[in-house]
N, C-alpha and C positions, 0 to 999 in steps of 0.2 A: 633589329629593324624588321627583318623578314618575319619573325614570329609575331611581332606587333601587327604587321600588315595582314597576316593570316587570321589573327584573332579579330581584327577589325572586319575582315570579310565575313567571318562567321557571325559576328554580331549583326551586320547589315542583312545577311541572309536570314537570320532568325527573325529579325524585325519584319522583314518583308513577308515571310511565311506567316508570322503572327497576324499581320494586317490582313492578308488574304484569307486566313482562317476566320477572322472576326467578320469580314465582309460576307463570307459564305454561310457562316453559322447563324448570324444574327437574324436574317429573314426566317430561317427554319424555326428558331426558338420563338420568334414573335408569332409565327403561325400556330405553333403548338400552344402557346399561352392564350391565343385567341380562341382555340378550339375548346379550352377549359374555362371559358368565361360564360356567363349567362348572356342570352340574347339582349336582355334589357340593359346590361352593363355596356355591351358593344354599342347600342343605339344611343345611350344617354350618358355614358361615363366619360366621354372624351378620350384623348390619347393617353395611354399608360402602358408601359412595357409588360409589367406583371399584372395579373388579374387581381381585383380586389377580393373576390370570392371565388375560390376554386370549385369547379363542379364538373363531373364527368357524365352529367345527364345527357349531354349532346351525343356521346358515344352510345349510351344505353338506348336512347330513343331511335337511333339508326337501326338497331337490332330488334326493336319492339315489333309485335305483330301488326300494329297499326300501319307501319311503314313497309315492313318486309313483304307484304302481299303485293304492293305495287312496285316496290324497289327492293328486290331480293338480294341484298348485298352479300349474304353468305353464299348464295348460289353463284353470284358473279365472282366472288373470291375463289370458290372451288373451280369454276371454269378457267379462270386465269391460271390457277396452279396446275391443272391438268395440261393446259396448252403450253405453258412455259416449261414445265418439266419434260414433257414429251418432246417438244421441239428442241430443247437443249440436248437431250440424249441423242436424238437423230442427227442434229447438226454436228455434234462431235464425231459421231461415227462416220457420216458421209464426208465431212470435210477432212478428217484425218486419213481416211482411206484414199481420197482423191489426192491429197498432198503426198501421201506415200508413193502413189503411182507416178506423180510428176517429179518427185525428188529422187526416188531410188530405182525405178524401173526404166528400161529402155524400150521404146516402141516408136514406130514411124509416125512422124508428124506431131511428136510430143510437144516440142517448143512452139510450133505454129498454133496448135490447139490451146496451149496454155496462154499465150499472149492474146489469142482471140477472146478467151474468157476475161482476161484483164481489160480488154477494150470495152467489154460490156459494162464495166463499172462507170464509164463516162456517161451512160444514159441515166437520167433521173428515174428513180424507182416508180414514180407516180404514173409513168406511161404504161406500166405493166398492169394497172388496176383493172382496166376493161378486159384485156385478154384473160387475166386470172379469174375474173368473175365469170366469164363465159365458159372457161374450162371447168370451174366448180359447178356451174349450172348444168353443163353437159354430164358431169360425173354424178350429179344428183346429191352433192354434199353441201349445198347452200343451207344455212341454218343448222349446221352441225359443227362440232368442234374440229372435225377433219379439215374443214375449210380454213381454219385458223392455223392448224399445225403444218399441213403439207406445203403451202406456198412459202413458208419461212425456212424450209430446210436448206435449199441451195443458197450458198453464200460464197461468192468469189473471193471476197476479202478474207474470209476465214480460211479458205484453201491457201491463199497466198501467205497468210501469216504462219500457218503450220508448215507449209513447204519451206519457207525461209529458215524456220527453226530446224527442220530436218536436214537441210543442206549443211548445217554445221556439225552434224553427227558423222563421225568418220565412217566411210563405207567399209573399212576393214572389219568393223564389227559384224556387218552382214556376211562378209566372206568367212569369218571365223565361225559364225553360227551355221552357215551352209556346210562347212567342213564337218561340223558336229552332227549333221543330218537334219537340220531344221529346214522347213520349206518356207516359201515367201510369206504365207499367212502367219506362220509361227514367228517369223522374224518381225513382222509388223505388230502382232498382238503381244508377244512376250518380251520383245527387245526394244523396238522403237517407241511404242506408246508409253511405257514407263519412263523413258528418257524425255518424253515430250510433255510430261505432266504440267509444268508451269504454263506453257503456251496453250494447252488444252483447257486449263482452268480459265485463262483469259478469254478464250473463245466461248467457253460455257457461260462466263459472266456476261459477255456481249449478247449471246443468244437469249439468255434468261431475261435480262433487263429489256432487250428489244421486244421480246414476245409479251412480257408483262406490261410494258408501257405503251404498246401499240394502240393507237386510237382510231386512225383512219380506216384501216382494213376491216376490223370487227364492226365498225359502224356501218359499213357498206354491205358486208356479206351476211350480217345477222339481222333478221327482221323481228325475231321473237325476243321479248324483253328478258326472259329467263335464260336465254342462250348467250347473252352479252358477257363480256369480260369486265373486270373491275374498272378499267380506264374509261371506256365509253359509258359505263354505268355511273361513274362519278359525274359525268355531264348531266345525266338525268337527275341525279341527286341535287346538283347545283341549280337546275331549272326548277326543281320542286321546292328547294329551300332558298329561293332567290332573295327572300327577305330575312333569311336566317343563316348568315355567313358562318357562324360557329359550327353548325351541323355539316355544312359543305366541307369546311376545312377538316373537321373530324374524320369525315369519309376519306379525305385525301391522306391523312396520316395513317389510317388503317391500311391503305393500299401500298404504302412504302415499306411496311414491316418485312415482307419476305425478301426484298432486294437488299435491305439493310442487314438482315441476318446472314444472307448468302455472302455478302461482302465481308462481314466480320470473320466468317470461317475461311474464306478464300483469299484474304488479303495478302498472306505470306506468299502464296503461289502467284497471286495477281501481280504483285510488285516484281517478283522474279521474272515472270513471263514478259512483263512490259519492258524490262531492261534488256532481255534477250542477250545477255552477256555470253552465254555458252552456245547459243543457237544460231545467231545470224552472222553471216560472214561480213566483214567490214568492207 
């Protein structure tokens, strides 16, 4: 009876997961099929899940010289890649170094400072927009990619996530490394960071997708069209092709390619990091 009960639970869990997968995937597939329809079919063909005639002209036209002058999607794509990759690298470095200090080092006021940082998470991020813009304006980096990279580096949640993982690593490893002559930086770089690979990949994933999908801040701090990233650029494409939905959806699918590829390569570490089986104290 116990075996039958367990098998039944597995079947129920599988069915629920299958239903959730169908619910999540169906709109994505329908959007893709819409992007490979002709505009005429969308306007006159009624509802159908699969296109009657497959065409990739919508994608080709987005990159044609006729549209790229006013809507430089390749430049937006490159801007997004520079911002997302740079910010991801800097976030991992800053967050891991801060987490190492809060989890492995001893200094006066450590706990008070850490929980003060945690308290800042209760404030909505939107209240930082005006101060951040004034700071960027003072530094003279408005309409530059630095205005998109630098404000996204500090991340209290990333510090907290890595710190909790590091707390699960025995401090005896640090002591053994110090006996062997390693200094604090060597322990951090050569010992702790390799052990934190799963959670660092999780943080990198959050940082990359957050920078890539950010819409509000680039729309505010960027005034030049060619300095936009792909997400606010998509809004301009949508406004341009308001009577041509297939073109707008094609632009949207182009924008998700990097995050999809990133997740495919990082999913093993991503799932391991999310579980935190070895890193977080219960």
